[in-house]
N, C-alpha and C positions, 0 to 999 in steps of 0.2 A: 493378599489381593482386593483391593477395593473396586466398588462398583462405580463407574464413569457415566456420565451422560455428557456430550458436547453437542450444544445447539450450533449449527453450523458447520457448512462442509467447504468452505472457502479455505485458503492456504492457512488461515490461523486456526481454524475448525480442525483441517486434516493434520496439521502440524502438532496440534495438542493430543490429538489420538494416536498419532505415530509415538509420540514420547512416552505417552500412559501406556499404551499398548507394548512397547519395548520394557518398560519397568513391570510387566506382569498383571497388569490391571484389566478389568473386564469393561470393553468401552463400547456405548451406543452412540451412533452419532445420529442425530433428528435434523432435518432439513426438510422443510415441505416444499422447495423448490426443486426444479429437477437438476440433474446433473449437467454440466456443461453451460451454466448459468452464472453470472455474479462478475464482480471486477476481479477477481481471481483469474478468471479466463481470457480478459480482455485486454491486460495491463501491458506495459512495455518490457517486463521481464528483467530490470535492472536489480542488482545488488550493490547497493550504494553505500558503503563508508564514506565517500566523499561529501554525501547530502549531509551536512552538518549544522543546516540552518533551517529551524522549522518554518512551516508557513505561517506561522504567527508572528511576524516582523513588520519594522515600520515601513518598510520598502511594498511589502503586500499589501499592508493597510493603505497606504497613500494611492497605490494602482488599484484597488479595489473600489476607492472611492473615485477615482478617475473615469474607471471602466464600467462604474455601475450601471449605466443606460446603454451601453454597448452590448448587444446579445452576441456578438463576433469577436470580442474581445477575449484576450488569454484568460483573464480572471474577471467571470462574469458573476454578481450577487444579484437576482432578481430581487425585487423591491417586496416584501410580504410583510403583511401586518398580522404576525402569529408570535404569541406571546414566550415562546419556547426560542424561535428564531432572534427575537429583540434581544433577549436574555443574552441568547449564545455570542450574539454580536458585541455585545457590551463586554461579556468575557472575552472575547477576542481582541476588541480593543484594548482593554487592561492588560492581556497577555503578552501584547506586541510591543515591549518597549525594549531597549538596547540591553538593558540588565538582565531581561528574563531572556532574552535571546542568547546571551553569553552564556548563564547559568547551566541553558539546556544542551550546550554544545557538545560537553562531556558524555550525559546520558544517552544522547543520540547515538553520537561516537559508537559507546561502549555496546550498545544493543545492537548496532550494523554489523560491528565486528564479530559479536558473539554469533549473530545470525548467518553471517556469511560463512564461519568456521561449520556452524549445524550443517549448511547446505553441503559443504564440501565432504564434511563426514557421510552424510547421506546418499551421496554420489558415489563414494565407495562402497557403502554398504547395503546397498537396495540391490537385491537378489534377482528381481525379476526383469531386470532391463536397465539400461543406462540412460541418462538425459544428458542434453548440451549444458556443459557450464564452461563458458568462455571467457576467459581471463584477459581478454586483450585490453579490457579498460573502457573508458568511457570518453568522449569528446564534448566539451562544451564550444559550440561555433559560436562566434559575434562576428557582427558587422560593426557596431558603433564603439566608439572609445567608452563610452558611459558603460556597458556591458563587459566590456574587457576589465575595466577598473574596478567594478563591483565584485566580479569573479576570482580576480587576482587576489583581493583581499580572503576572500574564502579560501582560496587555494594555498595561500602562504599560512593561514592558520592550520589547515590542514597538513600541510607539510611540515610544519612546526612540531605536530602530535604524532609525526612519522609516517603518515598517509604517502603512497606514491603518488608525485604530481610532476607533470613535466609540462613546460609552456613552449606552443610551438606557434612560429610565424607562418606567414603566407606558404613560402616555400617548403618547409618541414611538413605543414599539413596535406600538400598538394601529393607528397611522396606516399604515404601512407592511405589517404583517402582523394583520388583523381575525380574530377567532375566537379568539383566544388565551384560555384559562384563565384566571379570575380569580386563581388563585392565584400565576401567573408574576409577578413582581415587576419583571422587567426584562430587557434583553439587552445582552451588547456585540457589537458589531456590526465584524466585521472587514471594512474594504471593500478591502483588499489581497487578499482570497481570490477565488476563483471558482469555478463548477462546470461539470459537463460530463455527456453522456450517455454513460457506458462502452460498450455494446453498439455504439452508432452509431460510435465511433471505432475500435474494434476491428475492425470490418467494414470498414471504409474503408481502415486501415492494411492490413490483410490483403491486399485487393483490389490496392492499388497495389503493394503488393511483390511480388506474381504479375505483376503487368502489367511492373513493373520486370526480370524475369526471376529472383525469388528462387526457388528450389526449395523444394519442402515434403516432408517425408518424416513417415510417422507409424507408424514401426516402433519395437518395442520396443526399447530400449537394451541391449546386451549386456556388451562391454568395451572398455576404452582399448588403444590399442597405442601403447609408450613405446619411445623411442631414446634412452638416457643421459637428458638433462634437458629434453627434448622430447617433447610428445604429437604422435604422427605420424597418428593414425586414432582414429574412434570405429568400433566393430563395433554394427552393429544385429543383430537375428535373422536379417535375409536379405540385409546389405549391408555394404560396408565404404566409410566417407567419409573419405579423407584432406583435410588442409588445413595452412596456415600457421597458423592462430589458431582456438581453441574458445572459445567464449563460454558458460559454465555460469549459465542465467538461468531455471532450473527451479522457483522458488519452495523452498517446502518440499522438494519432492524432489531440489534441489542436493545436500543433505547425501550423500544416499545415491551420487549421481554421484561426489561428490569421494571419497567413502569407498573407491570401486573404484579409484581413482588414489592412493589411501595417503595421502590428506588428510583431517584432521580439520574439520569443520566444526560450530560450536556453534550449534544453530538449533533453535527450536521452533515447531510450527504451531498458529498463533493463529487459532482459526476464528470468523468472523463470519458473520452472519444477515442475510438480506434479503428484503423481499416486496415486490410490485410492484403498484400500484394503476392501472388503466387505466378509469377513471370520474371524473367531477367531483369534486375535493377541493378544500380550502380552503389549500393551501400556496402562498404568493408566494415566500416566500424560504427556501433551503435553511438548515436551523438543525441544532445540536446540542442537545439536552436534557439538560443537564448532569448532573443526579443520577442517571436512569436510563442515561447513556451511548449515547443513541440518537442517529442520522442520519437526518435529514430531506431528501430531495432532489426538487424539482421538476425533472423531467427532460423531454426534448422531447416532449411531448404525454401524458406519464403522471408517476406520482409513485413514487418508491422509499423504504421504509421500513427502516432495516437498524440494526445495531449489536452492541453486546456484545463481549468478548473470553474465549474459552475456550481452555484450555490442556488437551486432553485427547488429544492424539496426532494422529496420521496417519489420520484418518478422515473420513467426511461423514455420521454420523450425525445426524438433526436430533432435537433435542430438544425435544419440545413444550413445556416448560415455559417455555424460554428464548424461544420464538416467543410464546407468551403474553404474557410481560414486555414484550416490545417493543411488543405490540399494547396492552396496559394502558399503558403508558407514553405512548403515542401519544393515546389518549382522555383521559387526565390532563393533557395539554397544550393540546389542541386541543377545542373545543366543539363539540358536535353532528358528530362525525367519528369512525368506528370502523372499523377492519379488519374485513371480514366472515370467515366461515369458510372459505370457497372460498379466498381470499387467503392467510389462514393455512396451510392445506393445500398450497397450491402455494410456501410458504417454500423458500429455496435456502440454501448456504451456500459460504463460500470458505475456504482454508486461507492464512493469510497468513503469509509467513516471519518470524520473530521473532528477532533476534539480542539477546543478555544485555544489552548496553548500550543496545538502540533503535537503533542507527545502522546505516544499511546496510553490506553488506561488498562493496565495488567496487575491482576493479583485479586484477592479475595474482599467481598463486598463487607463493609463494616456492619450492618444489619443481620446478614448471615454470612457466619465465615465459611461455609461450606459450598458457598454460591462465588464462582471464580469469573472473572471477566476478562475479555481478550480481544479489544478492539479499539478505534480511535487512532489508526495506524496513518491517516491521511494518504498522502501519495506515495509512503514508503511500506504499505501494507505487504506487497510483495518481499521485498526485501528483507523485512524484519520477520517473517512468518515462522521460519524453524526456533530461531531464538525466542520468539513468544511462546511456540508450544513447549519448548525445553523449560522455559520459565515458569509456565504454568503447572507442570509435571512436578519440578522442584517443591513448588508450594503445597501441593496435595501431599506429597510425601515428608513436607516437613524438611526437607534437606536445605543446605543452605546453597542460596539462589548464587548463579554464576556473576551477577553483577547487581549493584545496589537497585531495589525496586522502588525505593522512595520516591523519586519523579515520576514515576508512572501509576503513583497509588489510583484506584479508580474511586476512592473518597475523597479525592483533593478539592479544594476550591480554586477558583480563578478570580479571586479581587485581589 
């Protein structure tokens, strides 16, 4: 039995703790933030093997430049004269090439499929309750020929890899999702995808881990204790926690934690927004509205309306214009339905950790082999959580990993 400290209690941290605990290890979770906070609680809940194109791609780069000064745009980068941000932008630019995007398809598909299998197994094995795991797939709704053409190319590649895909015209779409605006031309239906209700899973996993004897600490972190090439302890403001292995799964805050250990991590916060509707709604199928980049999910008894990507630093400022943009997109795609003022005023945001190439950072650090990293998942953090946790457990136990971890090496460069 090994002593393991997991830093962070989002889906990455809980998943790592879950698999480490199942493997018989003694686990402590440290997170200064209160429960029910963070991106894991406010995301769209998608499990997306279909998402085989990373955020670092030529199209995102072109749109980012076009939308840079529009704070209500789907992808907004607030200009900042910070060295780390400028360096990250350069690395993002160098990563957003057709060749690198093509090379990333296999790895991101593999970890998505692994993680979906992990969700399904947890769904079967969790003894304290069940959670929504809806396998009806994901719709990509489009209004323009350009959006249809772009997503069709992705869908055909996914289909050639054996993923479930169907192409719906307007008439076929209306049969499964009534109330779609007449300007919506059709949809690509990724039947390989699924969706969940994130708060439900987060609460169940938290309670399950506590029942299994996992310790929880909410103290602010202070400093690392080092002996040659190993981390021996983490100091909080009130205590010291010694362990054999440490897992940094703190989302965007992972960068600062590793910096204290003398390790640079190229990471930026990608802010996403969400609003919840607890009243009758027309949403039958989860859907991404392609042109405005919004995600719509029918949760367990309610619906979530989320989306956009904002690079403006580590802050939780809610920009009203971005909330309004999501609300406007919803009413433009669904007839006779609007988000009301109260729902918009209760909008929340989460900070998603984005690496320059859009691939997660998973595995041991080169400087300290017993210091593990599990972050950088961008918009796919929820989808990739359990798979990441399983891979971290395999690294700690020195088992063969379920997939090749080379593309996710946290020590990689982006030039």
